[in-house]
C-alpha positions as CSV (number, residue, x, y, z in Angstrom):
1,M,-1.4,6.5,13.4
2,L,-0.5,8.5,10.3
3,R,-0.5,12.2,10.7
4,L,0.3,14.8,8.0
5,E,0.7,18.1,9.8
6,N,0.4,21.2,7.6
7,I,2.3,19.5,4.8
8,R,3.5,21.4,1.7
9,V,5.5,19.9,-1.1
10,E,6.6,22.0,-4.1
11,Q,7.5,20.2,-7.3
12,G,7.9,22.7,-10.2
13,D,4.4,23.9,-11.1
14,F,2.8,21.4,-8.8
15,S,2.1,21.9,-5.1
16,L,0.7,19.4,-2.6
17,S,-0.9,20.8,0.6
18,L,-2.1,18.3,3.2
19,A,-3.4,18.1,6.8
20,L,-4.7,14.7,7.6
21,E,-5.0,12.1,10.4
22,I,-5.6,8.4,9.7
23,P,-6.3,6.2,12.7
24,K,-4.6,2.8,13.4
25,G,-6.2,-0.1,11.5
26,A,-8.0,2.1,8.9
27,R,-7.9,1.1,5.3
28,V,-7.8,4.2,3.2
29,A,-8.6,4.5,-0.5
30,L,-6.5,7.3,-2.0
31,M,-8.2,8.5,-5.1
32,G,-8.0,11.4,-7.7
33,A,-7.5,12.0,-11.3
34,S,-4.0,11.7,-12.9
35,G,-1.9,14.6,-11.7
36,S,-4.0,15.1,-8.5
37,G,-1.1,14.2,-6.2
38,K,-1.6,10.5,-5.3
39,S,2.0,9.5,-6.3
40,T,3.4,12.5,-4.4
41,F,1.3,11.6,-1.4
42,L,2.7,8.1,-1.3
43,S,6.2,9.2,-2.0
44,L,5.9,11.6,1.0
45,V,4.6,9.0,3.4
46,A,7.2,6.5,2.2
47,G,10.1,8.9,2.6
48,F,11.1,9.2,-1.0
49,T,10.1,12.8,-0.9
50,W,10.6,15.2,2.1
51,P,8.1,18.0,2.8
52,D,9.1,21.6,2.2
53,A,7.0,22.5,5.2
54,G,5.1,20.5,7.9
55,R,5.7,17.2,9.5
56,V,5.0,13.5,8.8
57,W,4.2,11.3,11.8
58,I,3.9,7.5,11.6
59,D,3.0,5.5,14.7
60,G,4.0,8.4,16.9
61,T,7.4,9.0,15.3
62,D,8.3,12.1,13.3
63,V,9.7,10.8,10.0
64,S,9.7,14.1,8.1
65,R,13.5,14.0,7.5
66,A,14.0,10.2,8.0
67,T,15.4,7.9,5.3
68,V,13.1,5.4,3.5
69,A,14.5,2.6,5.6
70,Q,13.7,4.5,8.8
71,H,10.0,4.8,7.9
72,P,7.9,2.1,9.7
73,M,6.0,1.2,6.5
74,S,6.1,-1.3,3.6
75,I,5.1,-0.5,0.0
76,L,3.8,-2.6,-2.8
77,F,4.0,-1.3,-6.4
78,Q,2.1,-2.4,-9.5
79,D,5.0,-4.4,-10.9
80,G,5.7,-6.3,-7.6
81,N,9.5,-5.9,-8.0
82,L,10.2,-9.7,-8.1
83,F,13.7,-10.9,-8.9
84,P,13.5,-13.3,-11.8
85,H,16.6,-15.3,-10.8
86,L,15.4,-16.0,-7.2
87,S,12.8,-18.6,-6.2
88,V,9.4,-17.7,-4.7
89,F,10.8,-18.5,-1.2
90,Q,13.8,-16.3,-1.7
91,N,11.8,-13.4,-3.1
92,V,9.6,-13.4,0.0
93,A,12.5,-13.9,2.3
94,L,14.0,-10.6,1.1
95,G,11.3,-8.9,3.2
96,L,13.0,-10.2,6.3
97,E,16.7,-10.4,5.4
98,P,18.3,-8.9,2.2
99,S,21.3,-11.3,2.6
100,L,18.9,-14.3,2.6
101,K,20.8,-15.7,5.6
102,L,17.8,-16.9,7.5
103,Q,17.5,-18.5,10.9
104,D,15.0,-21.4,11.4
105,D,12.3,-19.1,12.8
106,D,12.7,-16.8,9.8
107,K,12.3,-19.7,7.4
108,A,9.1,-20.6,9.3
109,R,7.8,-17.1,8.9
110,V,8.4,-17.1,5.2
111,S,6.6,-20.5,4.8
112,D,3.7,-19.2,6.9
113,A,3.4,-16.0,4.8
114,L,3.3,-18.1,1.6
115,E,0.6,-20.4,3.1
116,K,-1.5,-17.3,4.0
117,V,-1.5,-16.1,0.4
118,G,-2.2,-19.6,-1.0
119,L,1.2,-20.4,-2.3
120,K,2.2,-23.3,-0.2
121,G,4.1,-25.8,-2.4
122,F,5.4,-23.0,-4.8
123,E,8.5,-22.2,-2.8
124,H,11.0,-23.4,-5.4
125,R,9.4,-22.0,-8.5
126,K,10.8,-18.9,-10.3
127,P,8.5,-15.9,-11.0
128,A,8.4,-16.8,-14.8
129,E,6.7,-20.1,-13.8
130,L,3.9,-18.2,-12.1
131,S,0.7,-16.6,-13.4
132,G,0.2,-12.9,-12.9
133,G,-2.0,-13.4,-9.9
134,Q,0.5,-15.8,-8.3
135,Q,3.3,-13.2,-8.8
136,S,1.1,-10.6,-7.1
137,R,0.6,-13.0,-4.2
138,V,4.4,-13.4,-3.9
139,A,4.9,-9.7,-3.8
140,L,2.1,-9.3,-1.2
141,A,3.6,-12.0,1.0
142,R,6.9,-10.2,1.0
143,T,5.3,-6.9,1.8
144,L,3.2,-8.2,4.7
145,L,6.1,-10.3,6.1
146,Q,7.9,-7.0,6.9
147,D,5.4,-6.6,9.7
148,R,5.3,-2.8,9.5
149,P,2.4,-0.9,11.1
150,L,1.7,0.9,7.8
151,V,1.2,-0.6,4.3
152,L,1.1,1.5,1.1
153,L,-0.3,0.0,-2.1
154,D,0.3,1.8,-5.4
155,E,-2.3,0.3,-7.6
156,P,-0.6,-3.2,-7.3
157,F,-3.4,-5.2,-8.8
158,S,-4.7,-2.9,-11.6
159,A,-3.1,-5.1,-14.3
160,L,-4.9,-8.2,-13.2
161,D,-8.2,-9.4,-14.7
162,P,-11.3,-8.4,-12.6
163,G,-11.7,-11.8,-11.0
164,L,-8.1,-12.0,-9.8
165,R,-8.1,-8.4,-8.7
166,R,-11.2,-9.0,-6.6
167,D,-9.6,-12.1,-5.0
168,M,-6.4,-10.2,-4.2
169,L,-8.3,-7.3,-2.6
170,E,-10.3,-9.7,-0.5
171,L,-7.1,-11.4,0.6
172,V,-5.5,-8.1,1.6
173,A,-8.6,-7.1,3.5
174,A,-8.5,-10.4,5.4
175,L,-4.8,-10.1,6.2
176,C,-5.0,-6.5,7.4
177,A,-8.0,-7.5,9.6
178,E,-5.8,-10.3,11.1
179,T,-2.7,-8.1,11.6
180,G,-4.3,-4.8,12.5
181,Q,-2.1,-3.0,10.0
182,T,-3.1,0.4,8.6
183,L,-3.3,0.6,4.9
184,V,-3.4,3.3,2.2
185,M,-4.1,2.2,-1.3
186,A,-3.9,4.5,-4.4
187,T,-6.5,3.5,-6.9
188,H,-8.6,4.8,-9.8
189,D,-11.3,2.2,-9.3
190,L,-14.1,2.9,-6.8
191,R,-15.2,-0.7,-7.0
192,D,-11.7,-1.8,-5.8
193,A,-11.8,0.8,-3.1
194,T,-15.1,-0.4,-1.7
195,R,-13.9,-4.0,-1.7
196,L,-11.0,-3.2,0.5
197,C,-11.2,0.2,2.2
198,D,-13.4,1.8,4.8
199,R,-12.1,5.4,4.4
200,L,-11.6,7.7,1.4
201,V,-9.2,10.5,0.7
202,L,-9.9,12.2,-2.6
203,L,-7.3,14.6,-4.0
204,D,-7.7,17.3,-6.6
205,A,-4.8,19.6,-7.7
206,G,-2.7,18.7,-4.7
207,Q,-5.4,19.2,-2.1
208,I,-7.9,17.0,-0.2
209,V,-11.4,17.8,-1.5
210,L,-13.2,14.9,0.2
211,E,-12.3,12.7,3.2
212,G,-14.2,10.4,5.5
213,D,-16.1,7.2,5.8
214,L,-16.1,5.6,2.3
215,A,-19.5,3.8,2.5
216,R,-21.2,7.0,3.7
217,L,-19.7,9.2,1.0
218,V,-20.6,6.7,-1.7
219,A,-24.2,6.4,-0.5
220,Q,-24.5,10.2,-0.5
221,E,-23.3,10.3,-4.1
222,N,-21.2,13.3,-3.3
223,E,-20.6,15.6,-6.3
224,A,-16.9,15.3,-6.0
225,L,-17.2,11.5,-6.5
226,Q,-19.4,11.7,-9.6
227,P,-16.6,10.9,-12.1
228,W,-16.2,7.5,-10.3
229,L,-19.8,6.6,-9.5
């Protein structure tokens, strides 16, 4: 589903070198210390960064030199990128139509997405009227509403308290299981990874040092995972 073919990205003194295949429906935890290449990895897959060598394939399409809009993926950042002057309904609807000119079936899809994330009845509220967890649910609803085969998460729930973060991770896991979407989540927290993900990609100095079944690798207490165990 996601294939990084002999990738090389050069950014000053930093170099990212990757060769990786992620199957459809997998939920991947992307881990590594600060500066290991997680942000560059996500930027590459999302299309913000083009490889200096190699190819990026998503769902069978070569997107190595495609624009961000041409990448069949959606991405959720830590801040959620909600617009304070728009209602909850409008913020989610942006995932379908930036002009907010929706047909009746589009409006129904927005309402359904809000119901799935537990925000039915919140349609007319503004982001400032919501808790941090509720704002995260709005951003998640918008991301999933785009119905792209690949979802990228860049530590979107790290600012939430442990209970809310656990709830959001469980919600994402349930929604991905329902839709069959493939997911890559950058995280520093192995507990978060095990709640949501089934595979691990561990980066160090721009290279993959560990990759495979997450539960098996944790059970083995692999030396490369020691800082997070």
